[in-house]
Structures are given as C-alpha cells and as structure tokens.
TITOR-693887 format. One record per residue: residue number from 1; residue in one letter; chain; x, y, z of N, C-alpha, C in turn. Coordinates in pm, 1 decimal, decimal comma, always signed. Example, Ala and Ser with C-alpha at 12.3 -4.5 7.8 and 13.67 -1.06 7.14 Angstrom:
<nodes>
<node resi="1" resn="a" chain="A" n_u="+1319,0" n_v="-569,0" n_w="+780,0" ca_u="+1230,0" ca_v="-450,0" ca_w="+780,0" c_u="+1320,0" c_v="-330,0" c_w="+780,0"/>
<node resi="2" resn="s" chain="A" n_u="+1285,0" n_v="-225,0" n_w="+708,0" ca_u="+1367,0" ca_v="-106,0" ca_w="+714,0" c_u="+1290,0" c_v="+3,0" c_w="+787,0"/>
</nodes>
This chain:
<nodes>
<node resi="1" resn="a" chain="A" n_u="+93,3" n_v="-111,3" n_w="-0,8" ca_u="+11,3" ca_v="-12,0" ca_w="+9,8" c_u="+76,1" c_v="+133,5" c_w="+9,2"/>
<node resi="2" resn="f" chain="A" n_u="+40,8" n_v="+213,7" n_w="-79,9" ca_u="+102,4" ca_v="+367,8" ca_w="-87,0" c_u="+30,9" c_v="+462,8" c_w="+4,2"/>
<node resi="3" resn="r" chain="A" n_u="+101,5" n_v="+537,2" n_w="+88,4" ca_u="+47,4" ca_v="+665,5" ca_w="+95,8" c_u="+129,2" c_v="+772,6" c_w="+111,7"/>
<node resi="4" resn="g" chain="A" n_u="+32,4" n_v="+891,0" n_w="+142,3" ca_u="+67,0" ca_v="+1005,7" ca_w="+79,2" c_u="-62,1" c_v="+1092,4" c_w="+10,2"/>
<node resi="5" resn="p" chain="A" n_u="-36,0" n_v="+1251,5" n_w="+7,4" ca_u="+111,4" ca_v="+1290,3" ca_w="-3,8" c_u="+136,4" c_v="+1335,5" c_w="+178,2"/>
<node resi="6" resn="k" chain="A" n_u="+259,5" n_v="+1338,3" n_w="+174,6" ca_u="+283,1" ca_v="+1422,5" ca_w="+290,4" c_u="+322,4" c_v="+1552,7" c_w="+297,9"/>
<node resi="7" resn="g" chain="A" n_u="+288,3" n_v="+1612,2" n_w="+422,6" ca_u="+379,3" ca_v="+1734,0" ca_w="+421,5" c_u="+332,8" c_v="+1841,8" c_w="+299,6"/>
<node resi="8" resn="a" chain="A" n_u="+399,7" n_v="+1911,5" n_w="+279,3" ca_u="+383,1" ca_v="+2026,8" ca_w="+164,9" c_u="+443,0" c_v="+1997,9" c_w="+18,3"/>
<node resi="9" resn="l" chain="A" n_u="+387,8" n_v="+2049,5" n_w="-81,5" ca_u="+485,6" ca_v="+1961,4" ca_w="-221,3" c_u="+504,5" c_v="+2109,9" c_w="-267,9"/>
<node resi="10" resn="r" chain="A" n_u="+611,6" n_v="+2132,5" n_w="-291,3" ca_u="+681,9" ca_v="+2253,5" ca_w="-361,0" c_u="+747,0" c_v="+2218,1" c_w="-507,2"/>
<node resi="11" resn="h" chain="A" n_u="+704,7" n_v="+2281,0" n_w="-610,8" ca_u="+728,3" ca_v="+2253,2" ca_w="-756,8" c_u="+819,3" c_v="+2388,8" c_w="-774,8"/>
<node resi="12" resn="s" chain="A" n_u="+945,6" n_v="+2267,2" n_w="-805,5" ca_u="+1063,7" ca_v="+2412,2" ca_w="-862,0" c_u="+1071,0" c_v="+2372,7" c_w="-1017,9"/>
<node resi="13" resn="r" chain="A" n_u="+1070,8" n_v="+2472,5" n_w="-1093,2" ca_u="+1043,0" ca_v="+2451,8" ca_w="-1250,7" c_u="+1143,8" c_v="+2366,8" c_w="-1321,5"/>
<node resi="14" resn="h" chain="A" n_u="+1303,4" n_v="+2397,7" n_w="-1244,6" ca_u="+1424,2" ca_v="+2359,6" ca_w="-1293,0" c_u="+1459,4" c_v="+2229,4" c_w="-1221,7"/>
<node resi="15" resn="l" chain="A" n_u="+1388,2" n_v="+2198,4" n_w="-1116,1" ca_u="+1424,9" ca_v="+2079,9" ca_w="-1036,1" c_u="+1449,3" c_v="+1964,1" c_w="-1097,9"/>
<node resi="16" resn="c" chain="A" n_u="+1356,5" n_v="+1948,3" n_w="-1176,9" ca_u="+1329,0" ca_v="+1803,3" ca_w="-1255,0" c_u="+1265,4" c_v="+1843,3" c_w="-1405,3"/>
<node resi="17" resn="r" chain="A" n_u="+1293,6" n_v="+1711,7" n_w="-1471,2" ca_u="+1235,6" ca_v="+1785,5" ca_w="-1631,0" c_u="+1112,6" c_v="+1664,6" c_w="-1668,2"/>
<node resi="18" resn="k" chain="A" n_u="+1132,1" n_v="+1560,1" n_w="-1586,3" ca_u="+1006,5" ca_v="+1468,7" ca_w="-1568,1" c_u="+965,6" c_v="+1388,1" c_w="-1450,5"/>
<node resi="19" resn="m" chain="A" n_u="+834,2" n_v="+1380,0" n_w="-1418,2" ca_u="+791,3" ca_v="+1364,5" ca_w="-1328,8" c_u="+656,0" c_v="+1249,7" c_w="-1312,3"/>
<node resi="20" resn="g" chain="A" n_u="+626,8" n_v="+1171,8" n_w="-1235,0" ca_u="+549,8" ca_v="+1050,5" ca_w="-1211,6" c_u="+445,5" c_v="+1053,5" c_w="-1107,1"/>
<node resi="21" resn="i" chain="A" n_u="+339,7" n_v="+1067,7" n_w="-1140,0" ca_u="+231,7" ca_v="+1067,1" ca_w="-1004,9" c_u="+155,0" c_v="+904,6" c_w="-1054,5"/>
<node resi="22" resn="v" chain="A" n_u="+158,9" n_v="+847,9" n_w="-913,9" ca_u="+86,4" ca_v="+703,5" ca_w="-925,0" c_u="-25,3" c_v="+742,6" c_w="-837,3"/>
<node resi="23" resn="a" chain="A" n_u="-136,8" n_v="+707,7" n_w="-861,8" ca_u="-277,9" ca_v="+722,2" ca_w="-794,2" c_u="-356,6" c_v="+643,7" c_w="-812,5"/>
<node resi="24" resn="g" chain="A" n_u="-471,8" n_v="+569,2" n_w="-687,6" ca_u="-597,3" ca_v="+501,7" ca_w="-751,4" c_u="-707,5" c_v="+530,0" c_w="-671,2"/>
<node resi="25" resn="g" chain="A" n_u="-832,7" n_v="+475,2" n_w="-728,7" ca_u="-963,8" ca_v="+510,0" ca_w="-680,5" c_u="-960,2" c_v="+683,9" c_w="-630,8"/>
<node resi="26" resn="t" chain="A" n_u="-1033,7" n_v="+709,0" n_w="-564,7" ca_u="-1070,4" ca_v="+859,4" ca_w="-527,4" c_u="-941,6" c_v="+880,1" c_w="-491,9"/>
<node resi="27" resn="g" chain="A" n_u="-850,5" n_v="+860,5" n_w="-502,3" ca_u="-742,6" ca_v="+901,8" ca_w="-410,3" c_u="-639,2" c_v="+998,9" c_w="-541,3"/>
<node resi="28" resn="v" chain="A" n_u="-699,1" n_v="+981,2" n_w="-683,0" ca_u="-678,4" ca_v="+1072,6" ca_w="-765,7" c_u="-692,0" c_v="+1193,4" c_w="-766,6"/>
<node resi="29" resn="t" chain="A" n_u="-809,3" n_v="+1236,0" n_w="-676,5" ca_u="-860,6" ca_v="+1340,9" ca_w="-651,6" c_u="-758,8" c_v="+1490,4" c_w="-641,6"/>
<node resi="30" resn="p" chain="A" n_u="-688,6" n_v="+1461,4" n_w="-528,6" ca_u="-578,6" ca_v="+1566,6" ca_w="-490,1" c_u="-491,7" c_v="+1611,7" c_w="-620,2"/>
<node resi="31" resn="t" chain="A" n_u="-451,7" n_v="+1496,7" n_w="-672,2" ca_u="-349,8" ca_v="+1514,7" ca_w="-776,2" c_u="-385,2" c_v="+1616,4" c_w="-893,5"/>
<node resi="32" resn="f" chain="A" n_u="-517,2" n_v="+1615,5" n_w="-919,5" ca_u="-560,7" ca_v="+1702,9" ca_w="-1018,2" c_u="-501,3" c_v="+1880,7" c_w="-975,5"/>
<node resi="33" resn="q" chain="A" n_u="-501,1" n_v="+1920,5" n_w="-860,0" ca_u="-426,7" ca_v="+2072,7" ca_w="-845,0" c_u="-304,9" c_v="+2036,5" c_w="-894,6"/>
<node resi="34" resn="i" chain="A" n_u="-223,3" n_v="+1943,2" n_w="-852,7" ca_u="-59,8" ca_v="+1933,4" ca_w="-859,6" c_u="-53,4" c_v="+1918,5" c_w="-998,7"/>
<node resi="35" resn="i" chain="A" n_u="-156,3" n_v="+1827,0" n_w="-1084,8" ca_u="-121,3" ca_v="+1814,5" ca_w="-1220,5" c_u="-147,0" c_v="+1945,1" c_w="-1286,8"/>
<node resi="36" resn="r" chain="A" n_u="-226,2" n_v="+2031,6" n_w="-1279,3" ca_u="-276,0" ca_v="+2116,6" ca_w="-1321,5" c_u="-126,9" c_v="+2281,8" c_w="-1279,3"/>
<node resi="37" resn="t" chain="A" n_u="-119,0" n_v="+2265,2" n_w="-1140,4" ca_u="+5,2" ca_v="+2344,6" ca_w="-1124,5" c_u="+128,4" c_v="+2341,2" c_w="-1184,2"/>
<node resi="38" resn="i" chain="A" n_u="+163,9" n_v="+2189,0" n_w="-1201,9" ca_u="+275,5" ca_v="+2194,9" ca_w="-1261,4" c_u="+297,2" c_v="+2171,5" c_w="-1416,8"/>
<node resi="39" resn="c" chain="A" n_u="+162,8" n_v="+2149,5" n_w="-1465,1" ca_u="+151,0" ca_v="+2207,7" ca_w="-1655,2" c_u="+146,2" c_v="+2293,4" c_w="-1644,3"/>
<node resi="40" resn="e" chain="A" n_u="+84,9" n_v="+2382,3" n_w="-1574,1" ca_u="+99,2" ca_v="+2538,4" ca_w="-1586,9" c_u="+236,4" c_v="+2644,1" c_w="-1598,1"/>
<node resi="41" resn="r" chain="A" n_u="+252,9" n_v="+2577,2" n_w="-1484,1" ca_u="+412,5" ca_v="+2629,9" ca_w="-1468,0" c_u="+527,5" c_v="+2599,4" c_w="-1505,0"/>
<node resi="42" resn="g" chain="A" n_u="+530,1" n_v="+2439,0" n_w="-1505,6" ca_u="+637,1" ca_v="+2384,0" ca_w="-1629,3" c_u="+654,3" c_v="+2395,8" c_w="-1792,6"/>
<node resi="43" resn="r" chain="A" n_u="+533,4" n_v="+2462,0" n_w="-1809,6" ca_u="+495,2" ca_v="+2504,6" ca_w="-1959,6" c_u="+648,3" c_v="+2459,1" c_w="-2034,5"/>
<node resi="44" resn="g" chain="A" n_u="+691,6" n_v="+2368,5" n_w="-2102,5" ca_u="+788,8" ca_v="+2405,1" ca_w="-2197,1" c_u="+935,0" c_v="+2359,3" c_w="-2107,0"/>
<node resi="45" resn="t" chain="A" n_u="+920,5" n_v="+2301,7" n_w="-1952,1" ca_u="+1043,6" ca_v="+2273,5" ca_w="-1897,9" c_u="+1014,6" c_v="+2142,3" c_w="-1848,0"/>
<node resi="46" resn="a" chain="A" n_u="+898,1" n_v="+2078,5" n_w="-1837,5" ca_u="+883,7" ca_v="+1923,4" ca_w="-1750,3" c_u="+783,8" c_v="+1885,2" c_w="-1834,0"/>
<node resi="47" resn="q" chain="A" n_u="+786,7" n_v="+1760,9" n_w="-1826,1" ca_u="+666,5" ca_v="+1660,2" ca_w="-1876,6" c_u="+613,6" c_v="+1584,8" c_w="-1760,3"/>
<node resi="48" resn="l" chain="A" n_u="+499,3" n_v="+1516,9" n_w="-1748,1" ca_u="+446,8" ca_v="+1488,2" ca_w="-1629,7" c_u="+342,9" c_v="+1355,3" c_w="-1664,0"/>
<node resi="49" resn="g" chain="A" n_u="+354,7" n_v="+1260,2" n_w="-1625,7" ca_u="+285,4" ca_v="+1135,5" ca_w="-1660,9" c_u="+211,5" c_v="+1103,1" c_w="-1496,3"/>
<node resi="50" resn="l" chain="A" n_u="+61,7" n_v="+1051,2" n_w="-1541,8" ca_u="-20,2" ca_v="+997,6" ca_w="-1428,0" c_u="-68,0" c_v="+868,4" c_w="-1459,6"/>
<node resi="51" resn="i" chain="A" n_u="-14,9" n_v="+765,6" n_w="-1365,5" ca_u="-72,4" ca_v="+640,8" ca_w="-1358,4" c_u="-178,9" c_v="+601,4" c_w="-1274,7"/>
<node resi="52" resn="y" chain="A" n_u="-325,8" n_v="+592,5" n_w="-1321,6" ca_u="-425,0" ca_v="+612,0" ca_w="-1257,0" c_u="-447,3" c_v="+453,8" c_w="-1227,9"/>
<node resi="53" resn="a" chain="A" n_u="-499,4" n_v="+368,1" n_w="-1101,5" ca_u="-503,0" ca_v="+259,8" ca_w="-1150,7" c_u="-623,5" c_v="+226,1" c_w="-1013,5"/>
<node resi="54" resn="n" chain="A" n_u="-693,5" n_v="+126,7" n_w="-1095,0" ca_u="-845,7" ca_v="+110,8" ca_w="-1041,4" c_u="-831,2" c_v="-66,8" c_w="-1047,2"/>
<node resi="55" resn="r" chain="A" n_u="-948,6" n_v="-103,6" n_w="-926,8" ca_u="-944,9" ca_v="-255,4" ca_w="-929,7" c_u="-1066,0" c_v="-292,4" c_w="-1078,6"/>
<node resi="56" resn="t" chain="A" n_u="-1137,9" n_v="-227,4" n_w="-1075,8" ca_u="-1243,9" ca_v="-276,3" ca_w="-1198,2" c_u="-1278,0" c_v="-117,0" c_w="-1279,8"/>
<node resi="57" resn="e" chain="A" n_u="-1325,0" n_v="-111,0" n_w="-1408,4" ca_u="-1341,7" ca_v="-3,1" ca_w="-1474,2" c_u="-1455,1" c_v="+87,0" c_w="-1397,0"/>
<node resi="58" resn="e" chain="A" n_u="-1556,1" n_v="+24,7" n_w="-1345,5" ca_u="-1650,3" ca_v="+74,7" ca_w="-1242,7" c_u="-1592,9" c_v="+137,4" c_w="-1133,5"/>
<node resi="59" resn="d" chain="A" n_u="-1493,0" n_v="+123,4" n_w="-1112,0" ca_u="-1431,2" ca_v="+201,9" ca_w="-992,3" c_u="-1352,1" c_v="+324,3" c_w="-1027,8"/>
<node resi="60" resn="a" chain="A" n_u="-1351,1" n_v="+313,2" n_w="-1154,6" ca_u="-1253,3" ca_v="+460,3" ca_w="-1237,0" c_u="-1399,1" c_v="+560,1" c_w="-1243,0"/>
<node resi="61" resn="l" chain="A" n_u="-1442,1" n_v="+648,5" n_w="-1113,4" ca_u="-1545,3" ca_v="+751,2" ca_w="-1124,8" c_u="-1485,2" c_v="+861,0" c_w="-1180,8"/>
<node resi="62" resn="l" chain="A" n_u="-1381,1" n_v="+886,0" n_w="-1166,2" ca_u="-1309,6" ca_v="+1018,5" ca_w="-1239,9" c_u="-1234,3" c_v="+1008,7" c_w="-1359,7"/>
<node resi="63" resn="r" chain="A" n_u="-1239,7" n_v="+916,5" n_w="-1440,9" ca_u="-1171,2" ca_v="+854,8" ca_w="-1505,6" c_u="-1155,2" c_v="+985,4" c_w="-1604,5"/>
<node resi="64" resn="q" chain="A" n_u="-1262,0" n_v="+1066,2" n_w="-1646,4" ca_u="-1271,0" ca_v="+1182,8" ca_w="-1753,5" c_u="-1206,3" c_v="+1310,4" c_w="-1690,2"/>
<node resi="65" resn="e" chain="A" n_u="-1165,7" n_v="+1317,2" n_w="-1579,7" ca_u="-1100,1" ca_v="+1432,5" ca_w="-1538,8" c_u="-946,1" c_v="+1409,5" c_w="-1566,5"/>
<node resi="66" resn="p" chain="A" n_u="-864,0" n_v="+1312,5" n_w="-1517,4" ca_u="-722,2" ca_v="+1332,9" ca_w="-1617,9" c_u="-751,7" c_v="+1361,3" c_w="-1740,6"/>
<node resi="67" resn="d" chain="A" n_u="-816,4" n_v="+1301,9" n_w="-1850,7" ca_u="-825,4" ca_v="+1285,9" ca_w="-1963,5" c_u="-870,8" c_v="+1462,3" c_w="-1999,7"/>
<node resi="68" resn="r" chain="A" n_u="-904,9" n_v="+1533,7" n_w="-1934,7" ca_u="-923,3" ca_v="+1686,5" ca_w="-1940,4" c_u="-788,6" c_v="+1764,4" c_w="-1958,9"/>
<node resi="69" resn="f" chain="A" n_u="-705,1" n_v="+1710,3" n_w="-1902,9" ca_u="-552,5" ca_v="+1760,6" ca_w="-1912,5" c_u="-488,2" c_v="+1729,8" c_w="-2032,4"/>
<node resi="70" resn="v" chain="A" n_u="-504,1" n_v="+1617,6" n_w="-2103,5" ca_u="-449,9" ca_v="+1541,9" ca_w="-2206,7" c_u="-436,5" c_v="+1672,7" c_w="-2327,4"/>
<node resi="71" resn="k" chain="A" n_u="-523,2" n_v="+1717,4" n_w="-2374,9" ca_u="-535,8" ca_v="+1815,6" ca_w="-2469,7" c_u="-454,6" c_v="+1940,0" c_w="-2452,6"/>
<node resi="72" resn="p" chain="A" n_u="-529,2" n_v="+2014,7" n_w="-2336,7" ca_u="-471,0" ca_v="+2127,9" ca_w="-2368,4" c_u="-310,5" c_v="+2146,0" c_w="-2325,1"/>
<node resi="73" resn="y" chain="A" n_u="-275,6" n_v="+2028,2" n_w="-2251,3" ca_u="-146,9" ca_v="+2023,5" ca_w="-2205,6" c_u="-60,4" c_v="+1924,1" c_w="-2304,9"/>
<node resi="74" resn="q" chain="A" n_u="-69,7" n_v="+1903,4" n_w="-2420,2" ca_u="-21,3" ca_v="+1791,0" ca_w="-2506,5" c_u="+135,1" c_v="+1813,8" c_w="-2523,1"/>
<node resi="75" resn="g" chain="A" n_u="+210,0" n_v="+1709,3" n_w="-2508,9" ca_u="+337,9" ca_v="+1714,7" ca_w="-2471,8" c_u="+376,5" c_v="+1725,1" c_w="-2377,4"/>
<node resi="76" resn="i" chain="A" n_u="+284,9" n_v="+1791,0" n_w="-2253,2" ca_u="+368,2" ca_v="+1829,4" ca_w="-2136,7" c_u="+271,6" c_v="+1699,9" c_w="-2048,4"/>
<node resi="77" resn="f" chain="A" n_u="+166,1" n_v="+1653,6" n_w="-2074,2" ca_u="+98,7" ca_v="+1555,9" ca_w="-1962,6" c_u="+34,8" c_v="+1450,2" c_w="-2021,3"/>
<node resi="78" resn="k" chain="A" n_u="+33,4" n_v="+1314,2" n_w="-1989,1" ca_u="+17,3" ca_v="+1195,7" ca_w="-2070,9" c_u="-52,7" c_v="+1115,0" c_w="-1913,9"/>
<node resi="79" resn="d" chain="A" n_u="-166,5" n_v="+1051,2" n_w="-1912,2" ca_u="-220,4" ca_v="+974,8" ca_w="-1850,9" c_u="-234,5" c_v="+840,8" c_w="-1876,2"/>
<node resi="80" resn="y" chain="A" n_u="-215,0" n_v="+752,7" n_w="-1811,3" ca_u="-201,9" ca_v="+576,3" ca_w="-1829,2" c_u="-313,9" c_v="+516,8" c_w="-1732,3"/>
<node resi="81" resn="y" chain="A" n_u="-372,8" n_v="+433,2" n_w="-1777,2" ca_u="-492,6" ca_v="+360,4" ca_w="-1675,1" c_u="-448,8" c_v="+206,7" c_w="-1662,9"/>
<node resi="82" resn="c" chain="A" n_u="-489,8" n_v="+164,9" n_w="-1544,3" ca_u="-470,8" ca_v="-16,4" ca_w="-1521,7" c_u="-557,7" c_v="-19,7" c_w="-1444,2"/>
<node resi="83" resn="l" chain="A" n_u="-592,3" n_v="-157,8" n_w="-1476,0" ca_u="-675,4" ca_v="-200,4" ca_w="-1352,8" c_u="-618,9" c_v="-333,5" c_w="-1299,6"/>
</nodes>
C-alpha cells in the first residue's frame, strides 16, 4: 500500500524535467491540482505522467478528469490507466 502525499509539495521549475504520479481510486482527486500547477508553471520545462489504477472499470469514477488535461497540455501531460 502507498500512502501520501505527506507535508507540503513545492514545485521548482528547474529541479526535474520529468515527473510521475501514481494514484488509485478516489485518491486521484488531490492530484488534479498538482497536475494543473505543474503543467501551467512547467510549460516547456517539464513532462508529467499519471498512472491511475483501479480494481475495475466501474471503480474509475473520475476517469474523465485526467483526460481533460491531455489535450490542453499535449506534450507535457500523459495519462495511463491500469486495472
């Protein structure tokens, strides 16, 4: 089992060029703000990937939310789904 995030998250534009986030079930909800912030601040300097895991397709209640970021942040953000 994974736990987190813990504490404050600070994004430094030049600290890393690629970042991955792993989230499952409704735990993906807090990642939307993180994704939006990194994509907007890191435009042209960072790439971000999200692995969104669920036990079944029915459990993926928020599947449309990560997909909303793909088009406006093409080349910066990519999402992956796994069951």
